N, C-alpha and C positions, 0 to 999 in steps of 0.2 A: 470487264468482270472478271474478279480474281475468284478463282475455283481453287481450293485446297483440296490435295488428296492424300489419303491414308491408307497405307498397305495393310490389308486384312490378312486372314489366312489363306494358304495357298497361294493361288494367282487372281484371289478376289481382290478388288479396288472399293475404294468408298468415295467419291466424289462431293463435296459439301461447297455451297454456295447459296448466299441469302439464308432463307429458313427449309432448303431443301437438300436432301441426301439420295445420290444416285450410286447403286451398286452395280459393277462392272465384273464379267466373269470371262472365262473361255470356254468355247466348247468343249466336250471329252476328248477330242480328237486330237486337241492341242494341250493336252493333259489338264483342263481345267474340269469342274463340276457341272459346268452347263446351268449353273444356278441364275443366271442374269445374263442379259445381252453383252456382247463385246463391245469395246470402245468405238470401233468402227460401223457396229450396227447403230450404235446410237447417234452418228454422224448421218448416217443414211437416213435415218428416221428423223433427226432434224430437218433435213431438205423437205422431207413430203410434209411435216406438218407446217413447217412454214409457208410451203406453198398452199396448204388446206386453208392456213389463218386468213390469208390474204383474199382467199375464195371466199371465206365466210366474212370478211370483213364488206366485201365489195355486195355481198348479197345482202348482207344485215342492213346496209344503209340504204338498200333500194326495196327494202321488204319482200326479198325475193326468198323461198322457202329453200332449205339446201336439205331435206328429208331424202330428196331423190336425185341427189348431186353424189357421184362417187368419184373416187381420184385414186392414181395410184403412182408410185415411183418406183422404176427398175435402172439397177445400174449394169451398165453392158462392159464388160471387162476386154480389153485387148487381148487377145491370147499372148504376145511376143512383149506384152508390156502391162503388167496388172496395175500400174500407176496412172495408166492411160484408159480413162472409162469415159462411157458416156451415160449422161443421167435422163432419162428419158420419163418425164412426168405426164400423164395422161388425165383426162377429165371428161368424165361421161356426164352429159347434161339432159334434162329433160326435152321433150321435144316442145313443149310450151313455152320455153324460154325464147326471147327474141333473140333476133340477129347481132342487133346491137348490143345487148347484154352478152349474148355469147363470145362475140370480141372483146368486151370489157373483162369477163371473168379471165379469158387468156393473157390479157394485158396485166391482168392485177398479178397473177403467178408470176409474170415476167419479173414483178417487183419485188419479189423474195429475198428476203435480205440475206441468206444464206446463199442462195443461189448468185447474189452479186458479190459476196465476199470471195466466193470460191473463184469466180470468173475473174476477178482482180487480182487473185495471187496473193494471198496473206503473206506477209513477211514474218519468219519464223526467227526469234530471238532466243539461242540456249546458251545460259550462262548460270556461274556458280555464285550465290551469295552466302555472306557469313549469316546471316539471319534475316529469313523471308518478311518478318514482320515489321523489320528496321530498313529495308529498303523501301523508303516511304514515297519516292514519286516515279517507281518505276512503270505507272500507268497512265502518267501524263504524256501525252504525243505531241502537245506542240510546246516546240522548242525555240523561241523566237530567237532569232541572230542578235548575239551581244554587240555585233558590227553596226545593227539599226537602230535608228531612234526615233518610233513613232510617237508623235504628240497627238493627243486628241483634245479636244476642247473640255474642259472640266477636269482633266487630270494633273497633277501636280508634278509628274513623272512621267518619261516615255513608257508606253505598255510594255515594250522588253523589261525592262527594269522591274517596273509594278508587278509584272507575272513572275520574274525571278524573285522577287522578295517575298511575295506573298506562298509561294509554292516553298521556299527556303524554310518560312517560317512554321509551315505546316508538318516539313520533314522533320524541324526540330523538335516538334511536338511529338513526333512518331506516329503520326496521322497519314495513311495511307490512301493516297486520292485516286481515285478511279474516275474516267470518263466513261459513264455508262452509253451515253448516246450524242450524237451531233444531227443537226438539221438545219438544211439550207435549200430549203424548196422554193424562195423565190429570190429573186437579186437583191443583194446588199443585208439579208436579212438572216442571221446565223443564231441559232440558240444551242445550247448543250445541258447534259443534265451529269452532274457530278456527285460522288458521295465517298463516304468511308467504307473501305473494301472490308475492314474488320466490324464495322457497324453501320450497315447501310440505310439505318432510319435516318443518320445524318447526310442529309443530300440538300443540293441547291441547284438553282437553276439559273444560267445566264445568259443574257442577250446582248446584240451588237450588229454593227453594218460589217463587222468583218470577224473571221473566228478569233483573231487575237482580242479585239474588244470583248468578244463574247467569253472567251476564258477569264479575262482579268474581271469582268461582271460577275461571273460564277464565284471566283475565288475570293473575289470582295465579299461577297453574299456570304459565303463561306465562312469567313473570318469574323463578319460582324456578327454572325450567328453564335459561332463558339463565345466570341466576346462578351455576348449577352446572355449566355446560357440558354439562347432558344431552343436549342435541339431537344433541351431537357426538361424543358417547361411541362408542367402537370404531371410530371414522373418521380416516382419514389426513388431517392439516391442511396438507401440503404444507411443501416445502424450506424455503420463506421463514420461516415460524412456528416451524419446527423448528430454527431456527440464532438465532432473536430474542433479544433479552434476556430474555426470558421467554415460556413455551409457554402455561402454562394461567392463573397470576395472578402479580401482580408480587412476592407475597411467598412464592413457591416457591423450593426450596431442592433442589440436586441433589447426589447423594452417588454416589461411586464405591463399586463393590462390594469387600470383601477380597480375600486371598489365597484361591484355591481359589473363586472365585467365592463368598465369604462375604455375608452380610447385612452391610450396613454398620451401624456402632454407633449411628449418630446417628438412624435409624429406629426408630419403635414404641417400647413401654418392655415391663417384664417382662409385665404382665397380658396386652399384647395378644400377644407372641410365644408365650404358653403357649397361647393360642386357634390363631393363625393357624401356628404351627409346632410343632406338638406332637411330631412325630417327627422333626425336624430335616432335613426333605427341602427346606425352601424356601430357593431360591439366590438370588441377586441377579438374576441373568438372569432370573428368573420375574418379576422388579417392574419390568421397563423398558417405559416406557408406550408404548401401543398409537399414541397419538396423533402424537407428533412421531418414533418410531421412532428415536431419536439414541440408539442405546447407547453410543456414544463418549461422550457428556455425562453419562451415569451414570442413576440414579434419581431421576425427578422426584417432590418430595415435597412434601404441603400441610400447613400447620400447623393443629392442633387445640387447645383448650384442655381440658385434664382437668376436669372438674366438680368432683372431690373435693378439688383442692388448687390448681386455677389453673395448672398446668404447662402448657407447651406440648410438644406429642408431634407428631412429623411421620409422617405415613401417605402410603405410596407412592400416586400417582394411579391406579396399575394396579390397586391391590388394593382401592381405592375402587369402581372401575369393575367390576371382576370379580365383586365378592361383594355389592355393595347397590345397582346398579341405580338407581332413582329413591326407594328407601326413605329416609325421614328427611329430605327437602329441602322447604323451604318458604320464601314471601314473606309478608311482612305490613306493615300501617301501622308497626308497632313492632317490637322484638326479641321483646319479651314475646309478642305476638300470634304472630309466626312459630315460635316455640318450642313454643307450646301445640298447634300445628297440627303441627310435626314429631312431638312426643310423641305426640301423639293417635293419628297414621299409624301409628308405630311399635308403640304398642299394639294398633291394631286387626290389624294384619296379623298380629303375634307371637301374640296370643291366638286370631286365626283358625286359624292353623296349629295351635295346639294342642288347639282343640277339634275340628276335621277329621280330623287326624292321629290324635287320641286318641279318635275315634267317640263324643265326649261328647253325650249327650242334655240338650238346653238347657231351662230352664222356660219356660213361655209368660207372656207380660206379660197378667196380669190386664186385663179391659176396663173395671174402673173407672178403672185407670190409664190406659190409652189412651185414656179419653173425657176425659181433660185437655187431650188434643192434637185439636182438631177438624180442623185442616187437614191433620193427617197420616192421621187418620182417612177424609178425604175422598180422599185419593190411594190409601189400602189400597180403599176400597169401589169405587173407580174400576177397580183391577186386577180384584177379584172380580165385577163386572159383565162384565167382558168375558170371564172363563170361566177367570180365574186364581186357584186357591186361595192365600190369604197367612198365612204364620205368623209372628207377631210373637215373639220369643225374648229375654229377657235373657242376654247374653253376658259379665257380668262375672265369672262363674265364682264365685258367692256375696260380690258387692260389691266385688270386690279390684280389677278394672279398669273402666275408663270405656268399656264398647264394648256395643254393641248388634247384632241381629242380625234382617233381615227375610229371609223365603226365600219364594220363590215355585216354585208346584207347575204344570206343564203337562200336565194330561190329554190334552190331543190328542196328544204325543209319550212322553210319560211321563217327562220332564226335569225338572230342578229348579234353582234358581239360590238360592244361600247367600250373601245381601250382609251384609256387616258395615259399621259404622260407629262411630267414637269420637269423643269429646269429654267434657271435664268435666262437663258440661251433659246429662242424659240426653237432654232433647228434642232437641238438636241431635244427637246420637249417633243417635237413631232417623231425625231426619229426613235424615241423610246416608246413612243404610241404605237408607231408600227410595229417595232419589235416584240413588244408584247402581245401582240396580236397573234403571233405564232411562236411564243416561247413553249416548247416543250410539246407544240401541236402540229400533228399532221392535217393533210388538206381534209382527211377524213375526220379528223376530229372536230372539225368545223361544222359535221352533220349533227352534233349532240346540241347545239345551241338553242337557248329558250327562244320562243316566239315572243315578240312585242304583243302589249296589251293597254285596252283605253281603260281598264279596270285600275284605278289610283290606288286602290288598298293594297295590290299586290305589289305595288311598285315599292310603296313606302313602308311596307312590313319591315321590322327590324333584321329579318334573319336575311332577305334579300340583299341588304347592304354588305353582311356578313359574307354571303355568296360572291359579291362583285369583288370583296377585299380579299378573298381566297382566291380566287381563280378569273376573276371578271366573267362569271357565267350566270350572273344573276339575270331578273327580268327588266327589259327596258320598256319604257312607254311608248305608244306611238305618237304623243304628244313632242316626244323628243324630235321626229321627223317633220315635223311642219316646216314648211317653206318661209314661214313667217317667223323669222328668229326674233327673241326677245330682248337681244344685244346685239349692237353694230359690231362689225368686225375692227379689230385693232391690231395692228404689225407691231408688237409690244416688244419691249427689249427692257431685261432686267439685269444683262450680265456686267461683269466689271471688264478692268480693261488692266493689260500688263502682267507684272508677275505676281502682283496680289489680287488679281482678278477673283479666286474664291473668297479671298478674308474680305471683299468688298460685296460679293455676292450674298455670304453669311449674313454681315451686317444688313444688309438691303431686306433679305428674308425676314430678319428678325424683327426689324423696323416693321414689316406689314403686319406682323403679329402685335405688336406694340401699339399701332393704330387701330387695330381691332379690339383693344384692351383685353388682350391676352396675354398670360403670364406665361413664359416658358422655363424649362426647369432642364440642365444638361449634365448629364454624367459621363466622365470620360474613361475609358477602359483601355490600358496601355500595358499591363502586367505579362501579356503573350508576346511581346515585342512587336505588335501594330497598333495602329491609332484605331481606336473604334468611341464609337459614343452613342447614346442614346439620348432623344429629345422629348420631352412630355409638354405637352400643352393640355393641359387639365380643361374640360369643357369644348374639346376642339378635335382632339387628335385620338379619343378612344374609338375602338372598334365595336366593342360590345357596351350595352347599355349600363349607367353606373349601379342602377338596382341590382344587376348581378351579383355584386357583391354581398347584398343581404338574402337573396331568392334565388341564385342558382352558383354559388360560389364554388370553384373545383375544389377547395379543401372540405367539400362534403365527402371526401375519399376517406378521410379521417374518421369518420364514422363507421366505416366498412372495411378499410383495408386489412388491419388486422384479423379479423373475425373471417374474412372470405380467403385470405392465404392460409389461416390455420384451420379452415373448416374440417379438415377430416380428424381434428383433434376436439371438435366441440361437443360438448355433452349436450342431451335434450334441450335443459335449461337455456343456454347459450343459444343454440339454435332457435329456440323459441322469440329470443331477445332480438336474435338478427333477424328473423323474419318480420318481427313486428317494425323493426326499424326500416326494413325495404319497403313496406306496405306504408308507412307514415312519412316519406319524404320526399313525394310529389315526382318520384323517378320515372323517366321513360322506359315502360317495361320492355323496350326495343333496343334501349340502350346498351350498349357492349359493356361489360365487367372491367375490360381492359383499360379503358377511357375514366370510366368509374373510379377506379383505385389507382391510376397510374401507373400501370405495369405493362410492360413489351412483352406479351405472350407472343410465341410462334403463331401466326396465323392461321396455321394449318392444322392446329391441335383443338380439341373440345374446349381448352381455356380461352383459345384464341377467338373462337366462334361465340363463347357463351354471352347471353343476354339476361337482363334482369331478370325478367319473365323465366327463363330456365332455370337460373339460381333458386328463384323461390318454388317453381315445380321440385327441385331436387332435394330441398330441404322440406317441403312439404311432404315428399316419399320418405326422407329420412325420420321425421316424426309419426310416420305413419298415419298422414292426415290424406286419406285416398280420394275424397269428394274433392278438396281442395286441389289435388293434386290432377286428379282427372279433367277438372274443368280448364286447367293450364295446359295440360295435353292438346286439348283441343282448340285452344288459341294457338300454341305453338304450330299445330300442324296445317291450321288454316293459313296464319300471316308470315310465320318463319322460312328464310331463306338459308338455313343452314345446308349441311352438306347430305346427300344422299343417305348416306350410310346413318348419319344422325337422326334423319328423318324415319327411317325403316325402324331403328330403335326405337322411336316414340310410336310409330303404328302397332309395334309389337306390345309396348305397355300400356298402350290404349284400350287395346282386345282384352288383355291382363286384368286391367283395372276394371273395365265394365263387368266381365265375368264375377270379380269380388265384390262388386257392388250391388250385385243383382242376386237376391236371397235366394231365388229358384234355378241359378246355374251352380254348377261344380267345375273346378278349373281341370280336374284330371278328365273332364269328357273330353275338354277341348284340346289340353297340351299336345297330344300327338300329331293333330292336323296344324296346330300352330307352328309345331315344330318343322312341318315342312313347308309351309310358308315362310315363315321367317329365319330357320335355320338356328342349330342348336346353339351357338354362342349367341346369338342376339336373343334367344328366348330366355337362357340362362342369364343374361343381364337383365333381362324385364321380370323376370320371378324374381332373381335375386334382389333387385331394387325392391319389392313389394315385401317380401318375407326378412328383409334387415341383413342377408348376407352380401349385399352388394349396396354401397353407399357412395353418392356423388359419381354415379357411373361414366366414366371417358375422364374425370378429372384427377390427375395425377398429384398426390400429395405434395405440399411444399409449405411453406412458413414464411414469417418476416426476414428468414435467413435466404430466401430465395431460391431454395434446392432446386434442380433440375429447370430453372429459367436462364438457357444461355442466352437468349435474345436479349433478356434484360440485363444481365451479367455485362454482355458486348457494350451496352450503352452506357453502364455504369463505368465500364473500364474507359470509355472513351473519354468521359466526363473528369474520370482521376487525372488524366493527364494533363488537363486544364487546371485542376485544383492542386496539383503538384508545382506545375509551372508558376501558379501564383503564390502558393508557400513560399517557393524558393526566392520569388522576387521580393516578397515581402521580407523575408529573412536579411536579404542582401542590403535593401535600402534601409534598413532599421537601425 
């Protein structure tokens, strides 16, 4: 993790990372003001807090209350060498905790990350750089030897060269990638989490049988998401980009809706229109892109090549964002390699959906087949030894699709996790199924898995598939576990041979879609210096239902974004209009405003926690509509999980409103004790919110210029790097 330090007044220092700021000072005896802990104090506290975290984690997963558990951390300094210290961690446990759990808690403390890093002895590298932000690959630790050439199935270049190429590309873009975490908790299963040090909301996870293959996976996914603008989907890109020569890609085209908001004739084709607009309800205004919000410019549309005949078809960027999320995008050393990955992913998710929603029972993979893959068997054995039964299933539905499934059961909680993987080679599909199980997960994380059910409606509900798509944590039917399978096992093989194996495999996978009567549309993105692509298969590879284009489109942000960002500048008439719009658009009261309007607020601010309900409440207050505000305060206090401080403010506001709404009560009679209960600052805010002297308490003023929204500016800064690279490439090739 990158931590940037600013020098403040006197000896005070400011460390900034993610959305947090930490202030350090020195004691007065060391010429400081004693206004904050010193750096070493924070280090000591981190050890104690880390130990306590693992105790909390152990207890939470076993429903052990922690109210009467106490933990302390002391450092004992050697009088002859102050750098030689003993850290003593002591924990006080209640008498009713079993001996087994006592030992378990002590073992959990031993897993403390701070402790393990200190014991391993971190290496310190101290160096001068010309520019911190341009030292773009300083945080990548895996530097494969240039003398080694490790080929794995599916990659057209050695892992070492793949990693070097991708990390070099990101460095040239000025993106500083940091590895936030590594995991390798069972044999031959590695995963890691990487992110942009400047814009940490841009992140990916990688997985593989080795650390090098996992890093290549993470970097490849990062480049695929850069190339497809996925990190920035749903977000507002600002006025400058909205009015630039292009918004998404240099080859985009903008089409104006026809009369009565009709769809432009230039977009989509007849095949797609039958899928996306079956009832004729889709209008041009539904397809204005969220990112620019530039409705006057028209509908931003991106060219895709129709595989059946090579014709170009223009897809609205809004449609792609709403229905496909990240499905069907990939990057590779070659276009064929990327296409195989895209198509494999499409089949994996579509077949997974068919199996789970159809409650299909899959055949087990015979032991003699599994024995051919000893490294995979070692990983499965590692899970079994940790107490997690594992089922290995053939998900090809009779040898039709290149899909496998590894399902984990957790007897401690009754939860299950069905992980699917796809690739033309059965071994790779099986490996991907296994590594997906533990991508970014600890063994404790497997305690949060949902329990299977015989209730078919819970399994087939559309949001369940979305949960499976996001992190495979959706519900699975008990029928899936039947010993009587609906298909026979097939030891399938769709892999190609020789130097053109990826080309052959891509043709095979496209052929399966053609046999199914499905059209595929392909876009290639190589402006950033890498080969990436996106494949859409209408009526097959969507993640969200097509009707969302009409009824739950992300561009509803355009109805609210300007007014919400300009909230402090709105007069009463404009606030009335905003409130009516909030009431009449079937919004989830507990949905967050950040997602609604596509703005990356700091999660630790009131803006970052703001929900639709709370916004309506604050608008009611500004309009002096106290009865409506009081009703919403009650709902907030009953159901909202905002911060303790915010909850106390609304408790104070609630009693003030109750007095104001009761003709028999006078606020002056109660304000003294209200202040004793809630404090002067909180009561000033509550009373000010009712007399008009305080408006939209906690929400700092901003506007469409995004003043004060540092987190969102960091996201836009990240996108501008891509936008500039694409513009330069377009200029060079024109």
